[in-house]
C-alpha positions in Angstrom: -13.3 49.5 -21.5 -13.7 45.9 -22.8 -10.5 46.2 -24.8 -8.6 46.0 -21.4 -11.0 43.9 -19.4 -11.5 40.8 -21.6 -7.8 40.2 -22.5 -6.9 40.3 -18.8 -9.6 37.8 -17.9 -8.8 35.5 -20.8 -5.0 35.9 -20.7 -4.6 36.7 -24.4 -4.7 40.0 -26.4 -7.8 40.3 -28.5 -5.9 41.2 -31.7 -2.3 40.2 -31.2 -1.1 36.7 -30.6 0.3 37.9 -27.3 -0.2 36.6 -23.8 -1.5 39.0 -21.2 -1.2 38.5 -17.4 -4.4 36.9 -16.2 -6.5 38.8 -13.7 -7.8 38.0 -11.2 -5.6 35.0 -10.4 -8.2 33.1 -8.5 -12.0 33.1 -9.2 -13.1 35.0 -12.3 -16.2 37.2 -11.9 -19.0 36.8 -14.4 -19.5 40.1 -16.3 -23.0 41.3 -17.2 -23.1 43.9 -19.9 -26.3 45.9 -19.9 -27.9 48.5 -22.2 -31.0 49.4 -24.0 -32.2 48.5 -27.5 -29.5 49.3 -30.1 -26.8 49.7 -27.4 -24.5 47.3 -29.2 -24.7 44.4 -26.8 -24.8 41.7 -29.5 -22.3 43.5 -31.6 -19.8 43.5 -28.7 -20.2 39.7 -28.1 -20.0 39.0 -31.9 -16.7 41.0 -32.1 -15.2 39.1 -29.1 -16.3 35.8 -30.7 -14.6 36.7 -34.0 -11.4 38.0 -32.2 -10.9 34.8 -30.1 -12.5 32.1 -32.3 -9.4 30.6 -33.6 -7.2 30.9 -30.5 -9.2 29.9 -27.4 -12.2 27.7 -26.6 -15.2 30.1 -27.1 -18.9 29.4 -27.2 -21.5 32.1 -28.2 -25.1 31.3 -27.5 -28.3 33.4 -27.9 -30.4 32.7 -24.9 -33.5 34.2 -26.5 -33.2 31.7 -29.4 -34.5 28.7 -27.4 -38.0 28.1 -26.3 -39.8 25.5 -24.2 -42.6 25.1 -26.8 -43.4 21.5 -26.4 -43.8 20.2 -22.9 -44.7 16.7 -24.3 -41.0 16.3 -25.2 -39.7 15.6 -21.8 -36.0 15.0 -22.7 -35.2 18.6 -23.4 -35.4 22.0 -21.8 -34.2 25.5 -22.7 -31.2 25.2 -20.3 -30.3 21.8 -21.7 -30.3 23.2 -25.2 -28.1 26.1 -24.1 -25.7 23.8 -22.4 -25.5 21.7 -25.6 -24.6 24.8 -27.6 -22.0 25.8 -25.0 -20.4 22.3 -25.2 -20.4 22.4 -29.0 -18.6 25.8 -29.0 -16.1 25.1 -26.2 -15.2 21.6 -27.6 -14.7 22.9 -31.2 -11.1 22.6 -32.4 -9.2 25.8 -32.2 -6.1 26.1 -34.3 -4.1 28.0 -31.7 -5.3 25.9 -28.8 -6.5 22.4 -29.7 -9.7 20.9 -28.4 -11.3 20.7 -25.0 -13.0 17.6 -23.7 -16.0 17.8 -21.4 -16.7 14.2 -20.5 -18.9 14.9 -17.4 -21.2 17.4 -19.2 -21.5 15.3 -22.4 -22.3 12.2 -20.5 -25.0 14.0 -18.5 -26.5 15.5 -21.7 -26.6 12.1 -23.3 -28.2 10.6 -20.2 -31.1 13.2 -20.1 -31.6 12.8 -23.8 -32.8 9.3 -23.5 -36.4 8.8 -24.7 -39.4 6.8 -23.7 -40.0 3.8 -26.0 -42.3 4.7 -28.8 -42.1 8.5 -28.3 -40.9 9.5 -31.7 -40.6 13.2 -30.9 -38.3 12.4 -28.0 -36.3 10.1 -30.1 -35.8 12.8 -32.8 -34.7 15.2 -30.1 -32.2 12.7 -28.8 -30.8 12.0 -32.3 -30.4 15.7 -33.1 -28.7 16.6 -29.8 -26.3 13.6 -29.6 -25.4 13.9 -33.3 -24.5 17.5 -32.8 -22.4 16.8 -29.7 -20.6 13.9 -31.4 -19.7 15.7 -34.5 -19.0 19.2 -33.2 -17.1 18.0 -30.2 -14.8 15.9 -32.4 -15.9 12.5 -31.0 -17.3 11.0 -34.1 -15.8 11.4 -37.6 -18.5 9.4 -39.4 -21.6 11.5 -39.8 -23.7 8.4 -40.6 -22.7 6.7 -37.4 -23.5 9.8 -35.4 -26.9 10.0 -37.1 -27.7 6.4 -36.3 -27.4 6.9 -32.6 -30.9 5.8 -31.7 -30.6 2.5 -33.6 -27.3 1.7 -31.9 -28.8 2.4 -28.5 -31.8 0.1 -29.1 -29.5 -2.7 -30.4 -27.9 -2.8 -26.9 -31.2 -3.4 -25.1 -31.7 -7.0 -24.2 -35.2 -6.9 -22.8 -37.8 -4.2 -22.1 -40.1 -5.3 -19.3 -42.5 -2.6 -18.2 -40.0 0.2 -17.9 -40.3 2.5 -21.0 -37.3 4.8 -20.1 -34.8 3.1 -17.9 -33.4 0.6 -20.4 -32.9 3.3 -23.1 -31.1 5.6 -20.5 -28.8 2.8 -19.3 -28.0 1.8 -22.9 -27.3 5.4 -24.0 -24.9 5.9 -21.1 -23.2 2.6 -21.6 -22.8 3.2 -25.4 -21.5 6.7 -25.0 -19.0 6.1 -22.2 -17.6 2.8 -23.7 -17.4 4.1 -27.3 -16.3 7.7 -26.8 -14.5 8.0 -23.4 -11.2 6.6 -22.4 -10.8 4.4 -19.4 -9.6 7.2 -17.1 -12.3 9.5 -18.3 -15.0 6.9 -17.9 -13.9 6.2 -14.3 -13.6 9.9 -13.5 -17.1 10.5 -14.9 -18.7 7.7 -12.9 -16.9 8.7 -9.7 -18.0 12.3 -10.0 -21.7 11.4 -10.6 -21.7 8.8 -7.9 -20.5 11.6 -5.5 -23.5 13.9 -6.2 -26.0 14.5 -3.4 -29.7 14.6 -3.9 -30.1 12.3 -6.9 -32.8 9.7 -5.9 -31.5 6.3 -7.0 -33.6 3.1 -6.8 -33.2 -0.7 -7.4 -35.2 -0.1 -10.6 -32.1 1.8 -11.9 -29.7 -0.7 -10.3 -28.6 2.3 -8.1 -27.1 3.9 -11.2 -26.9 7.6 -10.6 -26.9 8.6 -14.3 -30.0 6.6 -15.0 -31.7 8.1 -12.0 -30.6 11.5 -13.1 -32.3 10.9 -16.5 -35.5 9.7 -14.9 -35.6 12.8 -12.6 -35.0 15.2 -15.6 -38.0 13.7 -17.4 -40.2 14.5 -14.4 -40.0 18.2 -15.2 -40.7 21.1 -12.8 -38.4 21.3 -9.8 -36.6 18.0 -10.4 -35.6 19.1 -13.9 -34.2 22.3 -12.4 -32.1 20.4 -9.9 -30.7 18.1 -12.7 -29.9 21.2 -14.8 -27.9 22.4 -11.8 -25.9 19.2 -11.9 -25.2 19.6 -15.6 -23.8 23.1 -14.9 -21.7 21.6 -12.1 -20.5 19.0 -14.6 -19.4 21.7 -17.1 -17.5 23.6 -14.4 -15.8 20.5 -13.1 -14.8 19.5 -16.6 -13.2 22.9 -17.0 -11.3 22.6 -13.7 -10.0 19.2 -14.8 -9.0 20.5 -18.2 -7.1 23.4 -16.8 -5.3 21.5 -14.2 -1.7 20.4 -14.7 0.2 21.9 -17.6 -2.5 24.3 -18.7 -2.6 25.8 -15.1 1.2 26.0 -14.9 1.5 27.7 -18.3 -1.5 30.0 -17.7 -3.2 28.8 -20.8 -5.8 31.2 -22.2 -9.1 30.7 -20.3 -12.2 29.5 -22.1 -14.8 32.1 -23.0 -18.6 31.8 -22.8 -20.6 34.6 -24.5 -24.2 34.6 -23.4 -26.5 37.0 -25.2 -30.0 38.0 -24.1 -29.8 36.6 -20.5 -32.9 38.7 -19.7 -34.9 35.9 -21.5 -36.4 33.2 -19.3 -33.8 30.6 -20.4 -31.0 33.1 -20.0 -32.0 34.0 -16.5 -32.1 30.3 -15.6 -28.7 29.6 -17.1 -27.0 32.6 -15.5 -28.5 31.9 -12.1 -27.3 28.3 -12.3 -23.8 29.3 -13.2 -23.6 31.8 -10.4 -25.2 29.5 -7.8 -23.0 26.5 -8.6 -19.9 28.6 -8.4 -20.9 29.5 -4.9 -21.2 25.8 -4.0 -17.7 25.2 -5.4 -16.1 27.1 -2.5 -12.4 27.4 -2.8 -12.2 25.5 -6.1 -12.5 28.2 -8.8 -13.2 27.3 -12.4 -11.5 29.0 -15.3 -14.6 29.9 -17.4 -14.8 33.5 -18.4 -18.5 34.4 -18.6 -19.5 37.5 -20.5 -23.2 38.0 -20.6 -25.5 40.7 -22.1 -28.9 41.7 -20.9 -31.5 44.3 -22.0 -31.9 47.1 -19.6 -30.3 47.8 -16.2 -30.2 44.7 -13.9 -32.2 45.6 -10.8 -33.9 44.0 -7.8 -32.9 41.5 -5.1 -31.4 39.1 -7.7 -28.6 41.6 -8.4 -28.3 43.3 -5.1 -24.9 41.7 -4.2 -23.3 42.4 -7.6 -20.4 44.8 -8.0 -21.4 47.7 -10.3 -18.6 48.9 -12.5 -18.4 51.7 -15.0 -15.9 52.4 -17.8 -13.9 54.4 -15.3 -13.2 51.6 -12.8 -12.8 48.5 -15.0 -9.1 48.7 -13.9 -10.2 47.2 -10.6 -10.2 43.7 -12.0 -7.0 42.7 -10.2 -8.4 43.6 -6.8 -11.8 42.0 -7.4 -13.0 39.6 -4.7 -16.4 38.3 -3.6 -18.0 40.7 -1.2 -21.4 40.9 0.5 -23.4 38.1 2.1 -21.6 34.7 2.2 -23.3 32.4 -0.3 -24.8 35.2 -2.3 -24.6 34.1 -6.0 -24.7 37.7 -7.2 -21.5 38.4 -5.3 -19.7 36.6 -8.2 -21.1 39.0 -10.7 -20.0 42.4 -12.1 -22.4 44.6 -14.0 -21.0 46.9 -16.6 -23.2 49.4 -18.6 -22.8 50.0 -22.4 -23.5 53.7 -22.5 -24.6 55.5 -25.6 -22.0 57.2 -27.8 -21.2 60.7 -26.7 -21.2 63.5 -29.3 -17.4 63.6 -29.5 -17.1 59.9 -30.1 -19.7 60.1 -32.8 -18.0 63.0 -34.5 -14.7 61.1 -34.5 -16.6 58.0 -35.9 -18.2 60.2 -38.7 -14.8 61.6 -39.8 -14.2 59.4 -42.8 -11.4 61.3 -44.4 -10.9 64.9 -45.6 -12.6 64.3 -48.9 -15.6 62.6 -47.5 -15.8 64.2 -44.1 -19.3 64.6 -42.6 -20.2 68.1 -41.5 -20.2 68.7 -37.7 -23.9 69.7 -37.7 -24.8 66.5 -39.5 -23.0 64.4 -36.8 -24.8 66.4 -34.1 -28.1 65.7 -35.8 -27.4 62.0 -36.0 -26.6 62.0 -32.2 -29.8 64.0 -31.4 -32.0 61.6 -33.5 -30.5 58.4 -32.1 -29.6 59.5 -28.6 -26.2 58.1 -29.2 -27.5 54.6 -29.9 -24.6 52.6 -31.6 -27.2 50.9 -33.8 -28.7 54.1 -35.2 -25.3 55.8 -35.4 -23.8 52.9 -37.4 -26.7 52.8 -39.9 -26.4 56.5 -40.4 -22.6 56.3 -40.8 -22.8 53.5 -43.3 -25.5 55.4 -45.3 -23.5 58.6 -45.3 -20.4 56.6 -46.3 -22.3 55.1 -49.2 -23.7 58.5 -50.3 -22.1 60.1 -53.4 -21.3 63.4 -51.5 -21.6 63.0 -47.7 -20.5 66.6 -47.2 -23.5 67.8 -49.2 -26.1 66.1 -47.0 -28.1 68.5 -44.8 -29.2 67.5 -41.3 -32.9 67.4 -42.2 -32.2 65.2 -45.2 -30.6 62.4 -43.1 -33.9 60.4 -42.9 -34.1 60.3 -46.7 -30.8 58.4 -47.0 -30.8 54.8 -48.2 -28.5 51.9 -47.5 -28.4 48.9 -49.8 -31.7 50.1 -51.3 -33.5 50.5 -48.0 -34.4 53.6 -46.1 -32.3 54.1 -43.0 -35.2 54.2 -40.6 -36.6 51.1 -42.2 -33.4 49.3 -41.3 -33.4 50.7 -37.8 -37.0 49.6 -37.2 -36.3 46.1 -38.4 -33.5 45.9 -35.9 -35.5 47.5 -33.0 -38.8 45.7 -33.6 -38.2 42.5 -35.7 -41.9 41.5 -35.6 -43.3 43.1 -38.8 -46.9 43.0 -37.6 -46.1 44.6 -34.3 -43.9 47.2 -36.0 -46.9 48.1 -38.2 -49.0 48.8 -35.1 -46.2 50.8 -33.6 -45.8 53.0 -36.7 -49.5 53.9 -36.7 -49.6 54.5 -32.9 -46.4 56.5 -32.7 -48.1 59.8 -33.2 -50.5 59.2 -30.3 -49.9 61.3 -27.2 -51.4 58.7 -24.8 -53.2 55.3 -24.7 -56.6 56.9 -25.2 -55.4 58.5 -28.4 -53.8 55.2 -29.5 -57.1 53.4 -29.1 -58.8 56.1 -31.3 -56.2 55.4 -34.0 -56.6 51.7 -33.7 -60.3 51.9 -34.0 -60.2 54.0 -37.1 -57.3 52.5 -39.0 -57.0 48.8 -38.1 -59.2 46.1 -39.3 -61.9 44.9 -36.9 -60.0 41.8 -36.0 -57.0 43.8 -34.7 -58.7 46.9 -33.2 -59.2 45.6 -29.7 -55.9 43.9 -29.0 -53.5 46.1 -30.9 -53.0 48.8 -28.3 -52.6 46.3 -25.4 -50.3 44.2 -27.4 -48.1 47.2 -28.2 -48.1 48.3 -24.5 -47.2 44.8 -23.4 -44.4 44.7 -25.9 -43.0 48.0 -24.8 -43.1 46.9 -21.2 -41.7 43.4 -21.8 -38.9 44.8 -24.0 -38.0 47.3 -21.3 -38.6 50.4 -23.3 -39.2 53.5 -21.2 -42.7 53.8 -19.7 -44.1 57.3 -19.3 -47.7 57.2 -20.4 -47.4 60.4 -22.4 -46.4 60.3 -25.2 -47.6 56.8 -26.0 -44.1 55.7 -27.3 -41.9 57.3 -24.7 -38.4 56.4 -26.0 -37.2 59.3 -28.2 -35.1 57.2 -30.6 -37.8 54.6 -31.2 -40.5 57.3 -31.6 -38.4 59.3 -34.1 -37.8 56.1 -36.2 -41.5 55.2 -36.1 -42.8 58.7 -36.9 -40.4 58.9 -39.8 -41.6 55.6 -41.1 -45.2 56.8 -40.9 -44.3 60.0 -42.7 -42.3 58.2 -45.3 -44.7 55.4 -46.3 -47.4 56.1 -48.9 -50.9 56.3 -47.4 -52.1 53.4 -49.4 -49.3 51.1 -48.2 -51.7 49.8 -45.6 -55.3 48.6 -45.7 -57.1 50.7 -44.8 -54.9 53.6 -45.9 -53.3 55.8 -43.2 -53.1 59.4 -44.7 -50.8 61.6 -42.5 -53.1 64.7 -42.4 -56.2 62.6 -41.8 -54.6 60.8 -38.9 -53.7 64.1 -37.2 -57.1 65.7 -37.9 -58.7 62.7 -36.2 -56.5 63.1 -33.2 -57.1 66.9 -33.2 -60.8 66.2 -32.8 -60.2 63.6 -30.1 -58.2 66.0 -27.9 -60.5 68.9 -28.6 -63.5 66.9 -27.4 -61.6 66.2 -24.2 -60.8 69.8 -23.6 -57.0 69.2 -24.3 -56.6 72.3 -26.5 -52.8 72.3 -26.6 -52.7 68.7 -27.7 -55.3 69.5 -30.4 -53.1 72.3 -31.7 -50.1 69.9 -31.7 -51.9 67.7 -34.2 -53.1 70.7 -36.3 -49.5 71.7 -36.7 -48.4 68.2 -37.6 -51.1 68.1 -40.3 -49.5 71.2 -41.8 -51.9 73.8 -40.6 -50.0 76.3 -38.4 -52.5 79.2 -38.6 -54.8 78.0 -35.8 -52.0 77.0 -33.4 -50.5 80.4 -33.9 -53.8 82.1 -33.3 -54.5 80.1 -30.2 -51.1 80.8 -28.7 -51.6 84.5 -29.3 -55.1 84.4 -27.7 -53.9 82.7 -24.5 -50.6 84.6 -24.2 -52.0 87.2 -21.9 -53.3 84.7 -19.3 -51.4 85.0 -16.0 -49.6 81.6 -16.0 -46.8 82.2 -18.6 -45.0 79.1 -17.4 -48.0 77.1 -18.8 -47.9 79.1 -22.0 -44.2 78.2 -22.5 -44.9 74.5 -21.9 -47.9 74.7 -24.3 -45.7 76.4 -26.9 -43.1 73.6 -26.7 -45.8 70.9 -26.7 -47.4 72.2 -29.8 -44.1 72.9 -31.6 -42.9 69.4 -30.8 -45.3 68.2 -33.4 -43.8 66.0 -36.1 -43.5 67.9 -39.4 -45.7 66.8 -42.4 -44.3 64.8 -45.3 -43.5 67.9 -47.3 -39.9 68.1 -48.7 -40.1 71.9 -48.6 -41.1 72.0 -44.9 -37.6 72.9 -43.6 -37.2 75.8 -46.0 -40.7 77.2 -45.5 -40.4 76.8 -41.7 -37.1 78.7 -41.6 -38.4 81.4 -43.9 -41.4 81.9 -41.8 -39.3 82.0 -38.6 -37.0 84.7 -40.1 -40.0 86.9 -41.0 -39.6 86.5 -44.7 -43.3 85.4 -44.9 -44.8 87.9 -42.5 -46.8 89.5 -45.4 -48.7 86.2 -45.8 -49.9 86.3 -42.2 -52.7 88.6 -40.9 -52.4 90.0 -37.4 -50.8 92.6 -35.3 -47.2 92.7 -34.1 -47.8 90.3 -31.3 -49.5 87.8 -33.5 -46.8 87.9 -36.1 -44.2 87.5 -33.4 -45.9 84.4 -32.0 -46.2 83.0 -35.5 -42.5 83.5 -36.1 -41.7 82.0 -32.7 -43.9 79.0 -33.3 -42.2 78.2 -36.6 -38.7 78.8 -35.1 -39.4 76.4 -32.2 -41.1 73.9 -34.5 -37.9 73.7 -36.6 -35.6 73.7 -33.6 -37.6 70.9 -31.8 -37.3 68.5 -34.8 -35.2 65.4 -34.0 -32.9 66.1 -37.0 -32.6 69.8 -36.4 -29.4 71.5 -35.3 -30.6 75.1 -34.8 -27.9 77.6 -35.8 -27.0 80.9 -34.1 -29.4 82.8 -36.3 -32.4 80.6 -35.4 -31.5 80.5 -31.7 -31.2 84.3 -31.7 -34.6 84.6 -33.4 -36.2 82.5 -30.6 -34.5 84.6 -28.0 -35.5 87.9 -29.6 -39.2 86.9 -30.0 -39.5 85.7 -26.4 -37.8 89.0 -25.3 -40.3 91.0 -27.4 -43.3 89.1 -26.0 -42.0 89.6 -22.4 -42.6 93.4 -22.9 -46.0 92.8 -24.3 -47.2 90.7 -21.4 -48.9 92.6 -18.6 -47.8 90.3 -15.7 -45.6 87.5 -16.9 -42.8 89.3 -18.5 -40.2 87.9 -16.1 -40.8 84.3 -17.1 -40.8 85.1 -20.8 -37.6 87.1 -20.4 -35.9 84.3 -18.5 -37.0 81.9 -21.3 -35.4 84.3 -23.9 -32.1 83.6 -22.2 -32.6 79.9 -21.4 -34.1 78.6 -24.6 -31.3 79.6 -27.0 -28.7 78.2 -24.6 -30.5 74.9 -24.2 -31.1 74.5 -27.9 -27.4 75.2 -28.6 -26.8 72.1 -26.5 -29.7 70.2 -28.3 -31.6 69.7 -25.1 -35.2 70.6 -24.1 -35.4 73.8 -22.1 -36.3 73.2 -18.5 -39.1 75.8 -18.6 -40.6 74.0 -21.6 -41.4 70.9 -19.5 -42.2 72.6 -16.2 -44.7 71.3 -13.7 -48.2 71.4 -15.1 -51.2 72.1 -12.9 -54.0 71.5 -15.5 -56.2 74.2 -16.9 -57.8 74.8 -20.2 -54.7 75.8 -22.1 -52.5 72.9 -21.1 -54.0 69.7 -19.6 -51.4 67.0 -19.6 -47.7 67.2 -19.9 -45.3 68.8 -22.4 -43.7 66.5 -24.9 -40.0 66.3 -24.3 
């Protein structure tokens, strides 16, 4: 979808040096890409930056990379830092384009960078910002001269008086405009700033708007926000001026701003300012192509007026116009989802040539494990491509693959949760079925200093990072949970202090749920610990109760248990499901059938499983057999014998496995999807 959209907006093909008709001809909408963790938002922006970097003005900024950590430094703000980075990127020399000049924005940034006399932190901030602007924007060829900016400013000041800020602001503005702007630029800058409304000038500043603008910025709070708005206006006005004349007549490629992580506080502020100031421009559109990326779907009043596109209707760019309430900033925005890869796309991606082709069931297992996440799919693809014999890899062996010496799920976790300490908490708590169980784990396996806050810290992280919130299981996102559980299974027990042995963890949780009367949840952890006998016995004992829909949900909930760290698990599980190990199990025909069914569903429910026709048929036959053995609930079991094999063929959870729960001894809580 972006292959067609971005070239039209920019006016240049993304791979060929070929002009494309620019659409729309007037105002260009800002495009907001949205998707979950691992959806490829950053990768898309990186690819666009690389494609256009040497041909058009392009600036790429990570809005999550700036923080407002030190309020004492009053000559900076997250938005000012982002605008500085935008200026540096847009003004960089492009071989196929030349260099843009942004005199209004740069003058405004120099003005607000002025520091109070004696404030060394503010002075250091001014030096770093102005040095970066001078060198990266091509204004100063001598690095030493750029680095000596504060000294040159101070040399211009004749007398201080009692004003600690005004003389430095005035000298900074004078030095920059005289040294680095031409006569016409200087005049245009001063005329534009003099025409601004709402900047409170005073005799103290000799009625100089730029000095007053600096003083207002240093006040912080609402005044700073207003000045940031003027700086955004300056950027847009500079671009209008730069694209007037011959660039407009020749339809020169439009400049491109790539804003990542605009869900961060700084990103929200910058995007809101861009949209708001475009509304204020009326019929004077600017040429800036804004492509932003946010985590999660944009919702709420803030985005109510945005146009919502999909991959199917991106072709509507030519007809795009502002709609909705007049003056609504969101009317200048188009939202576009980055959907997960579908199974066919992944299969095509995994086909790396006839000699190294990946089996279809392996590609389907990758899709099931990752949910189509481009991040997860790419890591699995690269690991398979690096494997000596990709075609020999079985689906249940995928999690054992390595890439560049690291386990695949280790790489995925580092990308999904970069904070190592937080990732450690999540790995431990990933097997918890709810917050209460998570607290039990934290109390037993975390040091005293971390026990109390770990669970709430993890819950806050999952909420703030917009992971799905369900309450049960504790980590609700299937892809993240699969990665975490595999990391817990893979790591040696003594890799942490205190150690976290797999079987011991699950036995602790079994006791916790048993004490609460949550028997199906207790059996879930017994199975995870590698002890299937009691879960099979319990399922057999409660089979003849009237509510067979509860029994089916309990079966799925128990069988959704993660398998133990035993390399032979898959082979033993399949052998038991097929009846080859019936002789090792004591019980009548119904008990043996339930045992076979439990193991078959356990295997089929694993995130890396692709149940074949034989296994699906076994599940159907066992449910059919049990339907004849049940005195009253045969109809529900028979229906499941038809539904479950069909659902598992499509690698989805059967509807009757997660049906409405009404409580009761055999199934308090909800089935695990």
